[in-house]
C-alpha positions in Angstrom: 104.5 105.9 111.8 102.0 103.0 110.7 102.4 99.1 109.8 102.3 98.5 105.9 100.4 96.4 103.8 100.7 92.9 104.8 102.3 94.1 108.0 105.7 93.7 105.4 107.0 97.7 106.3 106.4 101.3 107.6 104.1 103.8 106.1 105.5 107.5 106.8 103.1 109.6 108.8 100.9 111.7 106.5 101.4 115.4 105.6 99.7 118.1 105.6 99.8 118.3 101.8 98.8 114.6 101.4 94.8 113.7 99.6 92.9 112.6 102.6 90.7 109.5 102.5 87.5 108.8 104.5 85.3 105.7 104.4 81.7 106.7 104.8 80.2 103.6 105.3 79.5 100.3 104.0 76.8 97.9 102.3 76.5 94.9 100.3 76.7 94.7 96.4 73.0 94.2 95.7 72.3 91.6 92.4 76.2 90.6 92.3 77.2 87.5 90.5 79.4 87.0 93.7 78.5 88.0 97.1 80.8 91.2 98.2 81.0 94.7 99.9 80.6 98.3 98.3 82.8 100.7 100.1 81.9 104.2 100.0 84.7 106.9 100.7 85.6 110.4 100.2 88.7 112.2 98.8 90.0 115.5 99.9 93.1 117.2 98.4 94.2 119.7 100.2 96.0 121.6 97.3 92.4 122.0 95.2 94.2 120.8 92.1 92.3 120.2 89.0 92.2 116.7 88.8 91.5 115.2 85.1 92.0 111.6 86.1 93.2 109.6 88.9 94.0 105.5 89.0 93.9 104.7 91.9 94.7 101.3 93.8 93.6 100.4 97.4 95.1 97.6 99.6 92.7 96.7 102.5 94.3 95.2 105.2 92.7 93.6 109.0 94.2 94.8 112.0 93.2 92.4 114.6 95.3 93.5 117.5 92.9 96.9 117.5 89.7 95.2 119.1 88.9 92.7 122.1 87.6 89.2 122.0 85.9 87.7 124.6 87.2 83.5 125.4 84.7 81.8 122.6 85.9 84.0 119.9 89.8 83.6 121.0 89.3 79.9 120.5 87.7 79.9 116.9 90.6 82.1 115.8 93.4 80.0 117.5 93.8 78.4 113.9 95.1 81.8 113.2 97.2 83.6 115.9 97.4 80.4 118.3 97.0 80.4 121.7 96.1 83.2 123.8 99.4 84.2 125.7 101.0 84.4 121.9 98.5 87.2 120.6 100.6 90.0 121.6 102.9 88.8 118.8 101.1 86.6 116.6 97.9 89.1 115.8 99.7 91.1 112.8 97.9 92.9 110.0 96.0 90.5 108.0 95.5 91.5 103.9 92.0 91.1 103.2 91.7 92.4 99.1 93.5 94.8 97.1 91.6 96.7 94.2 91.4 99.1 91.3 89.5 102.0 90.1 89.7 104.9 88.3 88.4 108.6 89.2 86.8 110.9 86.8 87.8 114.3 86.9 87.3 116.4 90.1 88.6 119.5 91.7 88.9 119.5 95.5 87.0 116.5 96.6 85.3 113.5 95.3 83.3 110.9 96.7 83.8 107.1 95.0 83.0 103.5 95.6 85.4 100.4 96.3 84.1 96.7 95.1 85.6 94.4 97.2 84.4 91.0 96.9 83.4 88.6 99.9 84.2 84.5 99.8 83.1 81.6 101.9 86.4 80.0 101.6 87.8 79.5 105.5 91.3 78.3 104.5 91.4 82.3 103.6 92.6 83.9 106.8 90.7 87.4 106.1 87.6 85.1 105.9 88.3 82.9 108.4 88.9 85.9 110.4 85.5 87.8 110.1 83.4 84.6 109.7 84.5 83.6 113.6 83.5 87.5 115.2 80.1 86.8 117.2 79.8 90.9 115.7 81.1 94.3 117.0 83.7 95.7 114.2 86.6 94.7 112.5 89.5 97.2 112.4 89.9 97.7 108.4 93.1 100.0 107.1 93.2 101.3 103.5 96.2 102.2 101.9 96.1 103.8 99.0 98.6 103.7 95.7 98.1 105.5 92.3 99.2 108.3 89.9 97.3 111.7 89.4 97.2 113.2 86.1 96.5 117.1 87.1 96.4 120.6 85.5 99.3 122.9 86.7 100.1 126.3 85.8 98.9 127.4 82.6 96.6 124.3 82.5 99.9 122.4 81.5 99.2 118.6 81.9 101.4 117.2 85.1 101.9 113.9 86.7 101.9 113.0 90.4 101.9 109.8 92.7 99.4 109.3 95.4 101.6 109.5 98.4 102.6 105.9 100.2 101.8 107.6 103.0 97.8 108.2 102.2 95.5 105.6 103.9 92.1 105.8 105.8 91.6 103.5 108.8 88.1 102.0 109.9 85.6 100.1 112.0 83.6 97.7 109.9 80.9 96.5 110.9 80.8 92.9 111.3 77.0 93.3 110.0 77.8 94.3 106.7 80.0 90.7 105.6 77.3 88.6 107.4 74.7 90.6 105.3 77.2 90.0 102.1 77.7 86.0 102.6 73.4 85.4 103.4 72.1 87.4 100.4 74.0 84.8 98.6 73.8 81.6 100.5 71.1 81.8 102.5 70.8 79.3 105.4 74.2 78.1 104.5 77.3 78.1 103.2 80.0 75.7 101.4 83.2 74.0 102.3 86.2 73.1 99.8 87.0 69.9 99.5 89.5 68.1 97.0 88.1 66.1 94.2 88.8 62.8 96.1 87.4 63.9 99.2 84.2 64.8 97.4 84.3 61.7 95.9 84.5 59.8 98.7 81.7 61.8 100.1 79.2 61.2 98.0 80.0 57.4 97.8 79.0 57.5 101.8 75.9 59.4 100.8 74.5 57.0 98.4 75.9 53.9 100.7 73.4 55.8 103.2 70.6 56.7 101.0 70.6 60.3 101.7 69.4 62.7 100.1 71.7 65.6 100.6 75.1 66.1 101.1 74.0 68.0 104.6 72.1 64.8 105.5 75.4 62.9 105.4 77.8 64.9 107.2 75.8 65.2 109.9 75.3 61.8 110.0 79.0 61.1 109.8 79.8 64.2 113.0 77.0 62.2 114.7 
């Protein structure tokens, strides 16, 4: 038995005739308007049906309890999980993204891609977690739902749901996430501020005669 999306409930163990999803790899989305990652996946249907179309929804969660952490990383993650002695209870699954894809017809097996946007907003739990990791891997679980339209006996049109037990586990290299952000924000990033805070910072920047907000923030930190 495994934990459901958002850690909200159980997902039944897979049956032998369930579709099998496998994550093959990941790379930054090239020339996108926003930073993102493209996951390459493979789908195998043990029943060998002639699928006409598959409307698929994938929920991706992070499973922080599935990897080890050094003391420095635990300190960076204290806002998410609290003191290290509480991590056995607090490192629950973190929702990252939900994305939909429409797959063309296939028989038996097919490959497809899932594009997942990556933000730099450190107030979002998934982003804060991934940004805090020094390297290594981020344990992911892909949970799938959807509807399969396929040709049954005598080519009769039939409809079936993608079972709730359909999932794939994968350990994503953290470097892929960092590369996706670096391609859009080379040498920097951004922090979300309220309008009032931004106005106050702009006024302080003018008072100091700084040429950039970066210089103003560095001055305030000093």
